[in-house]
C-alpha positions, 0 to 999 in steps of 0.5 A: 212189588206184589207177591202174586200166586201164579195160578188161575182162580176160577169157577162158575158164578151161576152154578147152583148145587142141590137145594139146601135148608141153609144158604150156600156161601162162598168167599171168592177172593179176599185182599187188602180190605176187600172181600168178594162173596157169592151166596145162593139163597132158596127162600132163606131170610134173616131170623126175626129180630136179627139185623146185619150191622157191618163195619164194611160197605157192601155192594151187592148185585142180585144175579138171579131171583128176587129179594127184598131187604128191610132197614131198621131205620124204616123202608124196604128195597126190592131187588130183581135179577140184575139189580145192585145196591150199595149198603153203607157200613153201619146201615142196619139191614136184614133179608126179608124175602128171597125167591125159592124158584128161581133161587137167588144168586148174589154177588157181594163186594165188601170194602172195609173202611181204610182198606184194612182187612 
């Protein structure tokens, strides 16, 4: 049997605080190799030469705004409100663009290979 904590975890996925020079990242839930995060971006992009190289699959949905991802192997993917994307583990990518108005609200689900957190 699972040892569940008897409390509700809740919030508002669309609540946006004051604009910031850095992204607002919030881990919503972590359990057995799965992590769910919410990120708010106000025009932030990955630094020049930086590539995410994750050992987790990442399913990401853009709930608000516009964004563009770039892949080290070539190509770009544009995302608009409501679009989602699966980025396999090991696929090097970076954030090339995020809209400032409206801010980007991302929901990301990370799944570690083999389910080990």
